[in-house]
N, C-alpha and C positions, 0 to 999 in steps of 0.2 A: 624229645628224649630219644638218644641214639647212642649206640655203644657196641663194641664187638660182641658182647653177650647177646644182644638183640638179633644181630646178624647170624650168630651161631645158632640160635633157636630157629631162625627162619630158613637159612641155607647153610647147614653145617659143613657140607662138602665143598663149598665154593672156596677157591684159593684166597687166603689172607696174605700170604707171603710167597713169592716165588724168587729164587736165586738164579741170576743169569749164568752162573758157572755150572749149573746142573745139579748142585747139591740140594739136599732135601729142604723143602719149604714147609709151610703149615697151612692147613685149611682153617676156616673159622672155628669149626668145631674143636679142632686140635689146639688153636690158640686159646680158646676159652678154658679148655680143660687144663692146660699147662699154666695159665695165669692163676686159676683157682688153687691149684696145687702149690704154686709158688707163693701165694699169699698165706696158705696154711703153713708153709715151711717158714716164712718170716715170723709168723706168730710163734712157732715152736722154738725159735731163737730168741724169743722175748723181745722182739722189735716192735715198738709201739707206734701208734698213730702220731705224726708229727716228726718222727726221727727220719734218718736218711740211709740209703743204700746207694752203692755205686757199681757201675760196670766199667771194665777195662777190656773191651772186646773189639774185634774187627767187625765189619758188616756181616751179620749172621742172624738167623732166626731167634737165637737166644736173647739178643737185644730186646726183642719185642715180648718175650716171655718175662723177662726181668722188669720191663717197663710196666706191663699190664698187671703183674703181680703187685708191684709197688703202688699203682694207681688205685687199686681196690683195697689196699691195706692202709690207705691214708698217709703214705710216705712221700718224701722228697726223693727222687731218683736222679743221681748225678753221674753223667758220662765223663770218662777220663779219655783224652786223645791217646791214641795208640802209639804215637811218635814220642811221647814223653819219657823221660828217664825214670828210674825208680824213685829217685829223690823228688822229682817233680810231682810224681803220683803220691808219694807219701804226704806232700804239703796239701794237695787237695783232699785226701782221705782224712787228715787230721783236722784241717780247717772246716770241711763240711760236717764233721762229726759222724761220718759214715760208720754204721754198725756192721755192714756186710759189704764185701766186694767180690764180684764175680769176675774172674780173669780168663784170658786165653794163654795157654803155654806158649804160643807163637810170638807173644809180645816180648821183645828183646829186653826191655827195662824191668821185667818181672824179677830177674835174677837179683837186682840190687834193692827190691822193695823190702822196707823194714818190717812190715806187718805189725803194727803197734798193738799193744795190749788192749783187749776189748774189741778188737776188730776180727770177724771171721772172714777168712779168705777162702773161696771156692773156685776151683777150676771149672770149666764148662762141663767136664765129665762128672765132677762132684755135684754140680748143680742138677744135671740129668738124673743122676742116681738118687739124689735126695728128693726130687719131684716125683719120681716113680714110687718112692716109699710113702708118699702122702695119699690120704684119701681124697676122693673127688668131691667136687661141690664147693660153693662159696663159703667164706668164713662167716661167722656170726656177727662180727663187729666191723663190717665193711664201712670205709670212708673213702672219699675221693682224695688221690694224691696228685702230684704234678712233678714236672722236672725242675731241677735246680742245677743250672749250667754254670760254667765258669767262663769268664771273659777270655778272649784269645791271648791276652798277655803280650801284646805288641809292643807296649811301652812299660812293661814291668811284670811283676807276679800277677797271675790271673786272680780275679776276684769273684767269688760266688754271688750269684744274682738270686736273691731270695724274694720270691713273691708270696703272697698270702695263698694258703691252700684253698681250693674251692669248697664251697659249701653245698649241702644237699645230698642227693643219691649219686652213687658212682656212674649210674646210667645217664644222668642229666647231660644235656648238650652243653659242652664247654664253649666259652665265648669264642676262642680261637677257631674251633671247628665251625661255629656258626658263621663266622666271618668268611671262612674258606668255602663253605657250602654256598653262601649267597653270591660271593664274588665269582666263582668258577663253575658253579653248578656241580660240584663234585658229588658223586653218589654211587650207589651200587652197581651201576652199569659201566663204571670207569675202571681203567687200568692206569695206575700212577707209577711212574718210573722215577726212582731215586738213585741217581749216579754218585752221590757224595757220601762222605762218611757219616755214620749215624751217631757220632759223638758231637757233631755240631748241632746248634740249636734248630736252625731251619729244617734240615732234613729230619731230625727227630720229631719236631712239632708237626710238620706236614704229613709225614708217614703215619704217625699215630692219629692225626685228624682224619687221614683217609680211611683208617680202621674204624674210627667212630662212625664215619659216614658210609661204610660198607664196600669201599672200593678194593680192588686187588692191588697190593703193593709189590711192584717188581724192584728187586735190589741189585745193583751191580756191586760186586766186591770192591772194585776200584774203576774209576773213570778211564776210558780210553775213547777216542773220538769214533773210530769205526765200530767198536763194540756198542756204543750209544745208538748208532744208526741200526745196527743189527737187532738191538732190543726192542726199539720202537717198531720196526717191521715185523718182528717175530711175534711179539706179544700184543700188537695192535694198540699201543700206548695212546691214551688220550690226553693225559697231562703229565708234565715233568717239571721239575725245578732244577735250575742250573745257575752257574755263575759266569761272569764275563770270560774268565780265562778258558772256560770249556768252549764258549763260542769262538774265541780266537784259534783254538786248536781244531775245531770243526772247519772253520773257514780256511785254514792253511791246508786241509786235504785237497787233493786234485778234484776239480769240478765233476769230472766223470765218475769218480768214486762216490761223491755225494749224491749224484743223480742216480746212482745205481740201486738205491734203496727206496722203498715205498713208505713215505712218511705222512700219507694222507690221513691217517687215523688221528693225528695230533690235533687237538682243539685249543689247548693253551700251553705255551711254553713260558713258565714263570721264571723271573730272574731277580736276584737281589744280592746283598752281602757285600758287594764291591762296586765301584763306579763302572759303567760300561761306556767306553769311548763311543761317541756318536757315530763314526763311520762304521764301527763294528756292528752296532744295532741296525743301521740302515742295511747293511749287507745281509744280516739275519732276516730281516723282515722282507727284503727282496727275494730271498731264497724260500723261506717258509710261508710267507704271507703275513697279514696283519694278526697274528696270533700270539705275539709277545705280550707279556703282561708283567710290568715291573712294580715292585713295592719297596719302600724304604721303612726301616724300623730296626730296633735292636732287641737282643735277647731280654732286656729290661722290661719290654712290653709297655713303655710309657706313652706310646702313640705311633701312628704309622701314616704313610701316604701311599697312593697307588696311582698308576696310570696305565691305560691300554694303549695298543699300537697306534689307533686312530688319533688319539689325543697327542701322543708322543710325536707323531709326524707333523703336527701343528706346533708343538712345543719341544722340539728336539733338545735332548739334554736334561729335561726335567724328570724328576722322580715322582711327580704328580701332586695332586691336592690331598689334603688331610682326610683320611677315612676313619680314623680312630683318634679322637682328641683334637686339639687346636694347635696349629704351629704358630709360633712367635719367633721372630728374629731380633736379637738383642745384642747390645754392646758388652764389653767387659764389665761394666758397672751394673748391668742388669736392665738398663732402660731399653724399650722397644724401639726398633728402627723402621723407617718407612720402606715401602716397596722399592725393590731395586738396590738397596744397600746391604752389603755383606756383613754378617755377624754370626754370633753363636745360635745354632738351632735349638730351641726349646719346644717341648711339648707340654700341653695342659690337658688334663682329663683322662690320661691312661692309667695304668696300674701304679700303685704306690710301692715301688720296689726298694730294696735295701741291698747294699753290698755287705755281705756276711762278715761280721768282725771288723769292719772298717767304717766307723761312723763318719770319719773325716772325708773319705772319698764320696760317701753318700751325701754328705753336706755340700761338697764341692760340686756335685752334680746338680744342685738346685740353684735356681735363679736367686741372687742376693736380695732383689726387691719383691720377688713373688715366690715364696717357698713351695708352692704346689706345682711350679713349672720346673721340669727337669730336662737335662741335656745329656747327649752321649759323646759329646766332644767334636761334632761336625760343624763346619763352616758353610754357610749358604745364604741364599736370599730368596724372597717371594717376588714374583712379578706382579703386575697390576691385577692379574686374574687369579691370584692366590695359588699359583703353581710354584712349587718348591724347586730350586736348583742348588745342588751341592757343589761346592768348589773344592774342599779338602777337609782333612782333620786339622784340628787346632794344634795338635801335638807334631804335625808334620810341616807346619808352615815354616818357611826359610825367610829370615830377615837379613837383607843384604843392603848395607848402606842406608838403613832405615826403611827400606821398602819391603813391604810384606809380599812374598811370592808363594803361590800355591802349587806344589809339585804335580797334583793330579792333571792339570792342564797339559803339562809337558809330558807326562807318562802317557796320556791319552793319544798324543800326537805321535810319539815315538813308536808306539805299538802298531800304528798303521803303516809303517815302513815295510815293504814286502820282504825284507831280509832280517827283520827283527822278530824274535820270538817272545821277548818279554823285556820290561824296562822298569827301573826304579829311579827316582830323582830324589836326592837328598841335599841338604846343605852341609858344607864342609868348611873347616876353619879358613878364614881369610884375614891377614893381619891389617888390612885397610878397611874392609867392609864388614868384618865380623863374621859373615858367612858368605860363601859363593855357591852357585848351582853346580852340582855334579850329577851326571847320569851314569848309572850302572846297567849295562845292557847285556842280554842273552841273545845271541844270534842263532839263526837257523842253521847255518852252515859254518864249519870250522874255518874255512878259507877266508871268512870275513873278519877274522881276529887280527886285524891290522891297524896301524895308526892311520892309514889312508881312509879306512872305512869310518873310523871315529870322526875324522875331519868331515867326511861326507855327511855324517849324521848331524854334526854341528851346523853345517851349512843348511841341511834340510830344516832343522829348527829355526834358523834365521829367516828362511823363506816364509814361515808361518807364524812367528812370534815376535814380540817386541824384544830388543836386545837384552834388556835386564832380565828376562825370563830364560834366556838360552843358556844351556849348559856351557860353562867355560872349559870344561873337560869331560871325557867320556872313558870309563873303564869297562872291561868286559868281564863277565862271570859265566861260568859253565851252566849254572842253574841258580836262579834267584830263590831265596828262601820264602816262597809263597805258600801259605797254608792251604789246606784242602777247601777251605771255604771261600778261597779266592783272594783273601787279604794278604798283602805283603807283610812279612815280618820285618818291617823297615828298621827296627831298632838294631837287629843283628848287622845290617848293612852299615847304618850310621856309626855303630860302635867301632867298626874297623878303622874309620878315619878319625873319630874323636879320641879314641884311646892312644892311637899313634901320636896325635898332636900332643895330647896331655903328657905322654912319656918323653917327648922331646924337650919339655920345659924343665930345666934344672933348678933346684932350689938355690938361692943365694947363699954365698958363704956367710 
């Protein structure tokens, strides 16, 4: 049994939240008080157990006030990404059935938010004032709540991922926190650094798990590589979670700058959310030592794998063995494939999730022959030792002349070029082959925006890949649409080319 309440009783003055920008944080005592007042506010608004609230906030302490208020009121708590428009936020609010939304006036999309009937919208200032007006202490009908996040929406409208609410007391150790405790030894003596937006699943899940386990959570308003170095040194950070694009940005810093900071407090650097190119991870291990720990899993909670640095150096490119549930690799018809063969990655034995209001998508995520096995849309294979290797997303696969090409391999190569900042590989229309491979590249220096450098990159690919996989053309982009969780918003890139191709087709007379 562990919970912020328990840590508040034992060490009320210990920091629960520290903001790296110097703005006010919260002690465990303050967090407990604000969460209890928040739960009382929710009940005063007639928000009942099993209902939903949402927040549309930047990284700030109020995120945790809202979360822990909802957690002890038996509610689903839904984050809304700050970059969304008002219309996009409206969809999530309506789809989730949110009764209350706490917002920041800084969010640009707020001006076009419709504020539907039956939904209370509070600014941060409103929330603070309302909490101050509540009495202290827990509500009488406490029940455990949990988050309900929305998928990133890289291939369409985001879907709400609804999991069963926990049972028992609000202070019972949640399964996710128990996994994190056993895997990393996270506890009251630790300082956990979160450099990512708190509207993404992993940052929200891990920071709140850190609160359950009594650690101090240090929050960056926004990631920047040198700011991360400064935070690790200043706060003697022991654990942090990152995504591979953050690794790339750190490694692009001058070596003397990276070496200027004391990072010896770090015990674990956890990473997930997006594939990490093998050379990038090798470079991180060489720099920080064998402290990188990778896991693979989705917001759906249907299963997960994990791998430490020592294992990874033996199995480079793997995302590890199953630590929750059982992994199965299957073909499109649902039949299980032998070791070494690529197919759809299914998990058996995790949480039984549903996509809110979309039974068809829920059904499509299940194996047609084994309805208790579920997939997230990833392609991969298991080796003879049971280690999982991911090759790409099924929705990203390029079919050129009947050959299946997985862009991830090409992207992982391009990002290793010293003059490349980021890369996306997509299939674009080809009249003979159906699709051909195109790379869209973000360069580090504007002087490389030339046809000559594009040719050099194609040659670079040909030196390392088979001809069928190599881009036939390369375009440049000032900044690729990569989400804060490290995932490419690839649909936006692909739509540029496929929309153009569709528009060029004229209807017959």
